[in-house]
C-alpha positions in Angstrom: -109.4 17.0 8.1 -106.3 18.3 9.7 -103.8 15.8 11.2 -101.2 16.6 13.8 -98.2 14.6 14.9 -97.3 14.1 18.6 -93.7 13.4 19.4 -93.7 11.8 22.9 -90.8 9.5 22.6 -87.3 10.9 22.2 -85.0 7.9 22.6 -83.4 7.1 19.2 -80.7 4.7 18.0 -78.0 7.4 17.9 -78.6 8.4 21.5 -78.5 12.0 22.8 -75.7 12.8 20.3 -78.1 12.6 17.4 -81.3 13.6 19.1 -81.4 17.1 17.6 -80.8 15.8 14.1 -83.4 13.0 14.6 -86.0 15.5 15.8 -85.4 17.8 12.9 -85.7 14.9 10.4 -89.0 13.8 12.0 -90.4 17.4 11.8 -89.3 17.9 8.2 -90.8 14.5 7.2 -94.1 15.3 8.9 -94.2 18.7 7.2 -93.4 17.2 3.8 -96.1 14.5 4.3 -98.7 17.2 4.8 -99.2 17.1 8.6 -100.9 20.3 9.9 -99.2 20.4 13.2 -96.5 18.9 15.5 -96.9 18.6 19.2 -94.5 17.8 22.1 -95.4 17.2 25.7 -94.3 19.4 28.7 -92.8 17.0 31.2 -89.4 16.9 32.9 -89.3 13.1 32.7 -90.8 10.5 30.4 -94.2 9.2 31.4 -95.3 5.5 31.3 -98.0 6.1 28.8 -95.3 6.6 26.1 -93.9 3.2 26.8 -90.6 4.8 28.1 -89.1 4.7 31.5 -88.8 7.9 33.4 -85.1 8.1 32.8 -85.4 8.0 29.0 -84.4 11.0 27.0 -86.6 14.1 27.3 -86.3 17.7 26.1 -87.7 21.0 27.5 -90.8 21.6 25.4 -90.5 25.4 24.6 -86.9 25.3 23.6 -87.6 22.2 21.4 -90.5 24.0 19.7 -88.3 27.0 19.1 -85.8 24.7 17.4 -88.5 23.1 15.3 -89.8 26.5 14.3 -86.4 27.1 12.7 -86.5 23.7 10.9 -90.0 23.9 9.5 -91.9 26.5 7.4 -95.6 25.6 7.5 -96.7 23.3 10.3 -98.2 24.6 13.5 -96.3 23.8 16.7 -97.7 23.3 20.1 -97.1 22.0 23.6 -99.5 19.4 25.0 -100.6 20.4 28.5 -98.1 22.9 30.0 -97.1 21.9 33.5 -98.0 25.2 35.2 -97.2 24.1 38.8 -93.5 23.7 38.0 -93.0 26.8 35.8 -92.1 30.2 37.1 -95.0 32.6 36.5 -92.8 35.3 35.0 
């Protein structure tokens, strides 16, 4: 069985100032624990299903996955449901 980690919630105790460090720590911990993949959602704003208000911290998914690629060595990385209507086709 392969297990993936979804990271939908990006508001941490240190606030935006530590968000990048916190995200890297989560990804490295997941990789060290044996997770097969890490997933992030493609939304401009938080969505109620995550338990966060719309104004909570959110990152652009593909930039974030590029960053996580530099922080990990083995796990697969993916975007959950790319928002095609608000992305330029080029």
